[in-house]
N, C-alpha and C positions, 0 to 999 in steps of 0.2 A: 806168202809172202806178208809180211804185217808192216813191212817196213824199218827202218834202221834208225829211225832220231829218237836215240838212247836218251838225249838230253831229258826228252819229254815222256818218255816211256815209264821211268817209276818217277814222276813226280805228279803233282795233283792237277797238271793240266787234264784239259777237256780232252776229250775224245778225237775233236777234228785237229787239236793239235799236235795229239799221241800220231794219227796215222797219216799228218803231211809229210810225206816222202815219197820222193821220185828216186828210184833206181838209176844210178847212171850208167852207161856202156860196159865200164871196169866191172860194177857189182852184177849185171847182167850174166856179162861171161863166165865171171863164177858160178853163179846159177846154173848156168849151162853145161858147163863142167861136172857138174854133182849130179846134175840129171843124165848124162850120159852117162855116168857111172853105175846110178841106180838100175837106169831100165834095162842092164844087163842081166841085172838079179831078179825083175818083176815080169810079171807079162804084161802089166799095165800100171801106169804111173800117173796120178793125178796132181798139178799144180796151182794152188790158191793164191790168186793175188786178192788183197786184202787192207792194201794202202789205200783205202778209197777217196781222201780227201778230194776233191776239184779233178777226180777221175782219173788219179794218177795211178790205178790198178790197171785197167783200161790200156791206158796207154804201153803200161811197163806189160803187161800181157802181151800186146801185139807185137812189142817188140822182142821178147823173148821167144815168141812163136817164127818171128821172122828168123832169129837167129839158129834157132833148131833147124827150120827146114831148108833155111838157103832163100826161099823166096819173099817175093816183095807180100803185105797182106792189104786186105782191104780195110781202109779207116773211115768213120763216119767222120763227115766233113766238120762236123762243131768241135771235135777230141780232136782235128788235125790243127784249127783255128786256134786252141788252148796250147797244143802240142805241136807247133812247127815244126819240131826236130822230123817228127814223125814223115815227114816228105821223102826223105830217104828211102823207108819201106815199105810207102805207100803204093799201093795198085792205082795207075790212074784210071779215076773214073770222075764222071762227068757233074761238074754240081749241080746240087738238085736246084729245080726250078722255084720261083718266089712262092711263097703259100698265103703274101699277104691280099686280103681283099678288097675292095671298096667297100667303105664302112658306110659312106653317105653320097648322093649323089648330088 
């Protein structure tokens, strides 16, 4: 899963523009269907998400895993802040405690 940014893929765009892609729900559903077909023919199957600009690969991988398993998934809080649509598939997790420290007294 490198992304489908066709306009930038074959241009002189830099790496960030080329991989700047977030798969929508319909596209992930198509990928899920292909996985379901392939998994019948193989003992194991690895899917790699590499549309890495701004964490899109992790968000899409978590969404795909939720689709495949039918279960909510752990979502890191910073990723949830960047992709609030993940809330519908996120396990309820306590927010992390503040790590800020007093820098002077």
